[in-house]
C-alpha positions in Angstrom: -17.0 20.6 0.4 -17.9 21.1 -3.3 -17.8 17.4 -4.6 -17.0 18.6 -8.3 -15.0 21.0 -8.2 -12.5 19.0 -6.0 -13.7 16.0 -8.9 -12.4 18.5 -12.0 -8.8 20.2 -10.4 -8.4 16.5 -10.3 -8.9 15.7 -13.2 -7.3 18.6 -14.8 -4.0 17.6 -13.2 -3.9 14.4 -15.0 -5.3 15.8 -18.3 -3.3 19.1 -18.1 -6.0 20.5 -20.5 -9.7 22.3 -19.9 -11.0 20.6 -23.4 -10.2 17.1 -22.2 -11.4 17.6 -18.5 -14.9 18.7 -20.1 -15.4 16.0 -22.7 -14.6 13.0 -19.0 -16.6 15.1 -16.9 -19.5 15.1 -20.0 -19.8 19.5 -19.3 -18.9 22.3 -21.6 -15.6 23.5 -21.1 -16.7 26.6 -19.6 -18.2 24.7 -16.3 -14.8 23.7 -15.9 -13.0 26.8 -16.1 -15.7 28.4 -13.5 -15.3 25.7 -11.0 -11.2 26.3 -11.0 -11.9 29.5 -10.4 -14.7 29.0 -7.7 -11.7 26.8 -6.1 -9.2 29.4 -6.2 -11.0 31.7 -4.9 -11.8 29.5 -2.3 -8.6 28.7 -1.2 -7.2 31.7 -2.0 -3.9 29.9 -4.4 -3.6 29.7 -7.8 -3.2 26.0 -8.8 -2.8 26.4 -11.9 -1.1 28.4 -14.7 -2.3 28.6 -18.5 0.0 30.5 -20.7 0.1 29.7 -25.0 -2.9 27.0 -24.5 -0.4 25.2 -21.9 -1.7 24.3 -18.8 0.3 23.5 -15.5 0.1 22.8 -12.0 2.2 25.7 -9.6 3.3 25.0 -6.5 0.5 25.2 -4.8 -1.4 23.5 -6.4 1.3 20.1 -6.3 0.7 20.5 -2.7 -2.7 20.3 -2.6 -3.6 17.6 -5.1 -2.9 15.0 -3.5 -5.3 16.6 -0.1 -8.1 16.7 -2.6 -7.8 13.7 -3.3 -8.5 12.1 0.2 -11.5 14.6 0.6 -12.9 13.3 -2.5 -11.5 9.3 -1.2 -13.4 9.8 2.1 -16.6 11.7 0.5 -16.4 8.4 -1.4 -16.1 5.6 1.4 -18.2 7.8 3.5 -21.3 7.3 0.7 -20.3 3.9 0.5 -20.8 2.7 4.2 -24.0 4.7 4.5 -25.2 2.0 1.7 -23.8 -0.7 3.5 -25.8 -0.1 6.4 -29.2 -0.4 4.4 -28.2 -4.0 3.5 -25.4 -4.5 6.8 -25.8 -4.7 9.8 -22.4 -3.1 9.7 -18.8 -2.9 7.5 -14.9 -4.1 8.6 -12.5 -2.3 5.8 -9.3 -4.1 7.0 -5.7 -2.4 5.3 -2.9 -4.4 4.9 1.2 -4.5 3.6 1.4 -7.1 0.6 3.3 -9.9 2.7 1.6 -9.7 6.0 -2.1 -10.1 3.2 -0.1 -13.1 1.8 1.1 -14.7 5.1 -2.0 -13.8 7.2 -4.5 -12.2 6.2 -7.2 -14.9 3.2 -7.4 -17.5 6.2 -9.2 -15.2 8.7 -11.0 -13.6 6.4 -12.2 -16.4 4.2 -13.4 -17.7 7.8 -15.1 -13.8 8.9 -16.7 -14.0 5.1 -18.1 -17.3 5.7 -19.4 -17.1 10.1 -20.3 -12.9 9.4 -23.1 -12.8 7.0 -24.1 -9.4 8.2 -21.0 -7.8 7.9 -19.0 -6.4 5.1 -15.5 -7.0 4.9 -13.1 -4.7 2.0 -9.1 -5.3 2.5 -7.1 -3.3 0.5 -3.4 -3.3 0.0 -1.0 -1.5 0.2 2.0 0.3 1.8 2.2 1.0 5.6 2.6 4.7 5.1 -0.5 4.5 2.7 -2.4 2.7 5.4 -1.5 4.3 7.8 -3.0 7.8 6.6 -6.3 5.8 5.5 -6.5 4.5 9.1 -5.9 8.5 10.4 -8.8 9.8 8.1 -11.5 7.1 9.2 -11.4 5.5 6.8 -10.1 1.7 7.3 -10.8 0.0 10.8 -7.4 -2.1 11.3 -4.5 -1.9 9.4 -1.8 -4.4 9.1 2.1 -2.6 8.6 5.9 -2.7 9.5 5.5 0.8 11.0 4.0 2.1 14.6 1.9 5.4 14.5 2.6 7.6 16.7 -1.2 9.1 15.7 -3.5 9.2 19.0 -6.0 8.4 16.9 -5.3 4.5 17.3 -3.7 2.1 19.3 -0.5 -0.6 18.1 -0.7 -3.4 18.9 3.0 -6.0 18.2 2.3 -9.4 15.8 5.5 -10.0 15.7 9.1 -10.0 14.0 8.7 -10.8 10.5 12.6 -12.7 9.1 14.0 -11.3 5.5 15.8 -14.2 3.5 17.5 -14.7 0.3 15.2 -17.2 -2.6 15.9 -18.1 -6.2 14.8 -21.1 -8.1 16.3 -24.3 -7.1 17.6 -24.0 -10.6 20.0 -20.8 -9.4 21.7 -22.5 -6.7 24.7 -22.2 -7.7 25.8 -22.0 -4.1 25.1 -24.3 -1.7 27.0 -23.4 1.2 25.9 -19.9 1.4 26.5 -17.0 -0.3 28.6 -13.4 0.7 28.9 -11.1 1.3 31.0 -10.7 -2.3 29.0 -13.0 -4.4 25.9 -11.1 -3.4 27.0 -7.8 -6.0 27.8 -10.2 -8.6 24.6 -11.8 -8.7 21.2 -11.5 -10.6 18.8 -9.0 -7.4 15.8 -8.7 -7.8 14.6 -5.8 -5.9 11.4 -5.8 -3.4 9.9 -2.8 -1.4 10.4 -4.4 1.7 9.7 -0.8 3.8 12.9 1.7 5.3 14.5 -0.7 7.5 15.5 -3.4 5.2 15.9 -0.4 2.0 18.2 1.1 4.6 20.5 -1.6 4.9 20.5 -3.3 1.8 21.5 0.5 0.3 23.9 -0.2 3.2 25.3 -3.4 1.5 25.6 -2.6 -1.6 27.7 0.6 -3.4 26.5 3.7 -3.7 25.5 3.2 -7.2 24.2 -0.1 -7.9 21.2 -0.7 -9.4 18.7 -3.5 -9.8 18.3 -4.9 -12.6 14.8 -5.5 -11.7 12.7 -3.6 -8.8 9.0 -4.4 -8.0 7.1 -2.6 -4.7 4.5 -6.4 -3.8 6.0 -9.6 -3.1 4.1 -11.6 -3.8 4.5 -9.9 -7.4 8.0 -11.1 -7.6 7.6 -14.8 -5.9 6.1 -15.4 -10.2 10.0 -14.0 -11.6 11.7 -15.5 -8.8 9.4 -19.1 -10.4 11.1 -17.8 -13.6 14.2 -18.6 -12.6 15.2 -15.3 -13.2 17.3 -14.3 -10.2 17.7 -14.2 -6.0 15.3 -11.8 -3.7 14.3 -10.6 -0.3 11.5 -11.7 0.7 9.8 -12.1 4.3 9.8 -15.8 4.9 6.1 -15.9 6.0 5.2 -14.7 2.4 6.9 -17.8 0.4 6.2 -20.8 2.6 4.4 -22.5 0.6 6.6 -21.4 -2.1 9.6 -23.5 -0.2 7.5 -26.4 1.0 6.7 -27.3 -2.0 10.3 -26.2 -3.2 9.3 -24.3 -6.1 11.6 -21.6 -4.4 14.6 -22.4 -2.7 16.7 -20.5 0.6 20.8 -19.2 0.0 22.1 -18.2 3.6 24.4 -15.3 3.6 27.7 -16.0 4.8 29.0 -12.7 6.3 26.1 -10.2 6.6 22.9 -11.0 8.8 19.6 -9.0 7.4 17.2 -7.1 8.7 14.1 -8.8 11.2 11.3 -6.3 11.1 8.6 -5.9 13.0 4.9 -6.1 12.0 2.3 -4.5 13.7 -2.0 -4.8 14.0 -3.0 -0.9 14.9 -6.5 0.1 15.2 -8.7 3.2 14.4 -10.2 3.8 17.9 -13.1 5.5 16.9 -14.4 1.9 15.9 -12.8 -0.4 18.4 -15.6 -2.2 19.8 -16.9 -1.7 16.5 -19.7 -5.0 15.7 -17.3 -5.5 12.5 -14.0 -5.1 14.2 -14.9 -7.3 18.1 -15.5 -9.9 15.6 -12.3 -9.5 13.4 -10.6 -9.7 16.5 -12.0 -13.1 17.7 -11.2 -14.8 14.8 -7.7 -13.1 15.1 -8.0 -14.3 18.8 -8.9 -18.1 17.6 
């Protein structure tokens, strides 16, 4: 694999300018052109169209771009792991969706860092699909997700079911006895992405043309907006237990509909299941 060609392709896809790409890479513009010609020749497809000084990705370029990014990421992670092994006995790369991370990972990670000084720990927060892809690519060792993997490269274990609840700031508690579906449509509802099961449910109970006033993809980032009294939001109970206990947020009961529950999974890369770093983590999970 020619690392420089792939890296140049990715940067050119961002800048859409051969001159700016050359500046970013600290090379002459002809080098950028030569690398793209080499890559297009190797792939047998045109990746860019060039006309009147305008550069655009072709359909083939758009299709290949995420794979090029994955190739660069895989090589980077491989080199990083080789470097880690010069200082540590092993490494452990964990990926988790934000809500599982917030309610489950930190306490284990703190114990891991304290007890196992011979292992390097890296944690990535992302979405279920991305975590499963990183597991399949061998970049992650363990993943915590809301989607059961169908890949033969991993082992999946059910962690449990996560309850979705509606919460708000105590000062917004205008429905102390609970809120009806009709009133649910009228409140300032802030939207956090909780995965396909929840998304399908929410768009079934809301009008098709409904637009959320605010949308964010991580629950932990949503909490500060709720504390600022800016509205209501559906969240996983486990992600706001601390705020509920401190009465910084309150639960609002829903009278005539029930949010779905979400099954969570721990997914382990089969090739690393007996590795030192993985075994150490699983020991702490069992405790």
